[in-house]
N, C-alpha and C positions, 0 to 999 in steps of 0.2 A: 337491721342496720347498726343497732347498738352492737352487736357482735363484731361487725365490721370495724366500726370504730375502736373496739377495744383491742383487735387485732392490730391495727393500724398503731395504735398507742404502743402494744407489746413491741411491735416491730421497731418503733422509734427508740424505745427504751433499750432493746437488744443492741440497736445501732450505737446508742450513746455509750453502751457497755464495751462494744466491740472497738468504739473510738477509743475509749480510755485504755483498753489492753493492748491494742495494736500501736505501735510507733509511727512515726513519719514515714512515708513511703520511701523506698530505697531508691539508688540512682537507676537501677535496672527497671524499676517499675515506670519511672518518669520517662526514661527512653523508651521503653515499650509504648506508653501512652502517646509520646510525640510522634513516633512512627506511624500508629493507627491514625491519629489525627491527620498526619501528612498524606497516608493512602486515601482517606475519605476525601480530603480536600481536591486531591489530583484527580479523584474520580468524578467528583462533582464538577471540576473544570472541564473535563473531556466530555461528560453529558451536557454540559451548557454549551461547549464549542461545537459539538457534531450532532446537537439535537436537530432532528429532521421534522420538519412540518408536513413531511409526505405521509399520507394516511397509509396503514399497513396494506389496506385493500388495492392501492394503486402501485405498491412497491413491485409487484411483478410485471405491471405494465411499463414501469420506468426502466426494469431491467431488460425487457423484450426490446424497448426502444434504443437503448444503448447496443443491444446485439445487433440489431438492424443498421446501426449507425457504422458499427464495427465492420459488418458486410458490404458497406457501400449502399445498401438499400436507404439513402437518405431522405427520400419523399415518405416513405413509410414511416421513418423515426420522426420526422416533423409533424406528421399526422398526430402519432402517438402522444409526442410531447405536448402538442396543443390541445389534446383530450385531457392530459393530466392538469394541464393548466386551468382548463375550464372548470375542473372539479376541486382542484386544491390551488389556488392563486398564490398563495402564500410560500409554496415549496419552491426551494431554489434549484433543485436537480434538472427539472425540465429545460429551464433558461440556460443553465449552464450548458447542456448538452446542445440546445439550438445554437448557442453562440459558437461552440466547437464546429457545428455543421456548417453555418455560414461563412465562418472563417475559412473552412477547407474549400468552400465554393467561390471565394474570393470577394464575397460580400462584406466587406469590412465594416461598413456603416451599421449594417443589421447585426453584424457580430458583436460590435461595441455595445449596441443598445441591449442586446439581450445579455451580454457580460455584465453591464451595469445594473441590471435588474436582479441577476443573480447574486452580485457582491453586496448589493443593498439587502437582500434577504439572507444572506450568509456572510456578515461584514468582517468577521474575525480571521478570515484567510487573507494574510497580508500579501502573498504570492499573486492572487488574483487581482488585487489592487494595481500591484506594480505591471503587470502584464496590460492591464486596462490603462495604465498611465502611459505606457510605450505605444498601444494602439492609437490613443488620444493625440500623441505626438505625431505619429505618422498622417493623421487627420489635420495637423496643424492647429489642434484645439490646446492650446497651453494651459488656459484656465482650467479647463476639466483634468488635465494630467496633474496640475497642482493639487486639485481636490482629492484625486486619487491617491497621490502620494501622501497627503495628509491623512487619509485613512489608513494607509499602510503604517504610517508612522504612530498612529494611535495604537497600534497593536505590535509595535515593536518600536518602543520610543528611543531607544539607543542605538540604532541602525546609522552609522555614519553615512553610508551610501546614499541612504532614502533622503536624509536631510540634506546631503549635498546635491543631489539632484533637485530636490524642491528649491533651495536657496538659487540655484542656477536659473530655474524657470522663473523665480520671483524677480530675478535680475532682469531677464528678457521682457518682461511686462511693466517694469518700472517701479516695483514694490521694493524700493531700496531698504526700508526699514526692516520689513520682514525677511529679506535676503540676509542682512546682517544678524538679525536675531538668529537665524538658523546657523550661519557661520559660528557665531559666538557659542551655541549649542555644541557644536562639533568640537571646538576647542576645548570645552569643558569635558569632553567624552575621551578626547585623545590620550592614551596613556603615557607616562613619561618617557618611555623608550621611543616613542614616536616624535622625537623633537624636531625632526627636518621638516616633516609634514607642518607642525605647530608654526615653526618660523615662516614658512613659506606662505601659509594661510594668513598669519598675522600681517605680513607685508601686504598682501593683496588686499585685506581688510582696510589696512590703514591708508592705501591708496585710494579706494573707494570712499572711505570717510572724508578724506582730504578733498577729493573730488566734488562732493556735495557740502562742502564748506564745514563739516563736523570735526572741527579741530580737536577738541576734548575727547571725542571717542577715538579719534585716529591716535592721539597721544596714548590713551588708556590701553589699547590693544598692543602698541608698540613696546610700551614699558612692561607690560605682563610677559611679553615674549623676552624682552632683556632680562627680566627678573627669574623666569622659569627656567630657561635655558642659555645661562651665561656663556657655556663652553661651545654653543654653536651660533654665537653671534658674528656676523659676517660684515665686511666693510659696507656693504649695501644696507645692512640692517642699522648700523651706526649712523650712517650718513641720512637715512630717512628719519631716524630718532631725532637726531640733532636739527634737522630742517624743520620738522614738525614743531619741535620746541621754539626754534628761533621765530617760525612765522606766529606763533603764540607769544610771542615777547617773554619768553621764559629762557633767558640767556643763560643764567647760571646753572639750570638744569641741563641745558644743551652741554655746557662746559664740562659738567659732570659726567655726562655720558662719553665725552670725547676723552676725557681722562682716565675713566674706568676702563674702556675697551681700545684705546689706541695707545696706551703706554705714553701718554703726554704728562709732563711734571712741570709744575710751576716753581719757580725758585724765588725765594724770598730772602729778605734781609737776615733773618734768624729763625731759629726753631720756635721762639716764643710768638713770633708773629704768624708763622705758619699754623700753630695750633689755634691761635686767636681767630684766623681767617677761617678755619675749618669749622669751628664753633659757629661762626656767622654764617657760613654757607648752610649749615643745617638749619638754624633758625629761618634763614630766608627760604628754604624749601618750602615750607608751610605758607608763606605768604607770596611765592612766586605766582600762584594761581590769579592773583589780582593785578599782575603786570610788574612793572619795573620800579615801582616807587620805592620799596625797601633798598632794591639794589643801588639806585642813585644815592640814597642817603648813606650808603657805606663806600662812597667814593675813596674817601681817605684811606680806609683798609686796603682796598684793591689796589691802590697806587703803590703799595709795598712790592708787588711783584716786580722784580727786576729782569727776569729771562725765563725762556720756555725751553724745556728739553723734550725734543721730539725726534723720533726715529726718522731715517733717510726714507725708508719704504713707505711711510705714511703717504697716501695718495694727495694730490694738490687740492681736490673738492674738500677733504677733510680738512686741509691746512686752513683753506679759505673760511670754512665754517668756524674754526678755531679763532681766526682774525676778527670775523664778525662779532663772535662773543666778547672778545677781549675789548674790542672798540666800544661796545654797548654797555661794558661794565667799567668803562674808564681805566682798563689797564693798558697804557699806552708804552710804557717802556719796553715790553718785550717784541713789539711790533717791528722794530727796524729791520731784524734778520729776515722775518717772514714775508715782509714786503718787497724785499730785494728779491728773495726767491721767486715771488710771484712775477716781479717786473722783468725777470729773465725769461719767463714764458711768453709764446708769441701771443699778442692780443686777438689776433686772426682767429686763433683755435680756442682760446680761453677767455674770449671778452665778456662772456656772461659772468664769470668769476671776478673779473675785474670789477664789473659794474655792481656786484653783490658788496663787494669791499668798499668800493667808492660811494655807494648809497648808505652804508653804515656810517661812514665817515660824516656824510651831509647831515644825517638825522641827529647825530651828536654835535653838529655845529662846527666840526673840523673840516672847513672848507679848503683850507691849504693842503691837507693831506689828501683831499680826494682829487685835487687838481691834478697832479701828474698820472694818476690812473685814468681819468678822463680824457686828458690830453692824448695819451696813447690810444684810446679807443677812436678819437676823432680823426686821428691820422691813419687808422686802419680803413681797409676796404669793406670788410664785412659789417663791422659795428659803427659806421660813420652814418648815424641815422639821428632823425629829429630829437628823439628822447633824449640822446647822449649829448646833443648841442645844447638842449635846454639846461641839462644839469651842468654842463661846462661853463656855460653862460653864467649859470647862479654861482659860480665859484669865483667870481672876478673880484680881486683885492678891491676895486672901486666900490664894490657893493658891500663888501665885508671886511673894512679895514683893520678889524682887530682879529680876522682869522688866522693871519699869518705868524702871529705870535704864538699861537696854540699848535701849529704844524709840527709833524713829526716825521 
């Protein structure tokens, strides 16, 4: 033992001497070591992935069972598989073969049962899970299909198709939050070159969030779409983003979106005033989440807007959203021309837009300005409704004697 210890000590001393004599490893040595480690890691992963629990003594019988199945001797193959299961119940191979046999025989229920057992015993095969999900859907078992897709995603976390299918199934069973979480994951995985799909999915998600009264999430996903792909922003996307901001009473942000993507310009008295308003707008962006308090406090600065420059091709629903924003931001001077243009349109066709503008005036106490719009609706056939009559009655000068002095 003393000799062995002496040898070890000598070896350590020699190693120390060599360490002192030999310099740092070269780049080639490091590269070779990395390659060797990668090979070992891949080998371990392969062994782990395909490690079978079928005893060597039963592999011949398993091979014979597969041969019988291939020849069409299915009953013999089933008997052999059952014997293997009796001796090695944790081996996935006989269950997998039985699943194929019963699928061929048209017994999908048994095929699915044996397939699920095989997949649980060999869970890393994502394709098996996807096939089992399809089979589950054929039997109207949506929950089981979701489970199978979740297993497939576990072993292929960035597969957009799997995530999409599972989210669609979540929607079918009413699991809205889980569905949206999946769609959000898809958005994060889409490459910058796939902007069209990003925009379409973002719009669909925003609609879904809105339908469940989750305005902040709807606004967040739409704003992300506008920020990431500004060159692909359509009129539909602008319309939806502005509508969401208006619904959340963030009128300045809605106006900013309209200005950015619809080439709308606000004309002011001077460049100095324009710059001051711009700074106010940026400050207001941070406070807009809390409502309109800050915006109302800046009414004097907003009153400096004299006119609006807007292209003729901008559609009427965008123009109406612009009017709604201007009304709530107390920017009344530019409204005359916009209102004239709206009133030239038939209330039978655009009555809902008439009502949007009228309600914005009513909310701001501008009853006289709302009156012509509501009168046009009352005289129409399609929008001569009780809700319009109530609003029309509410604009009576006898009820609001001061309103006429503020009309525009």
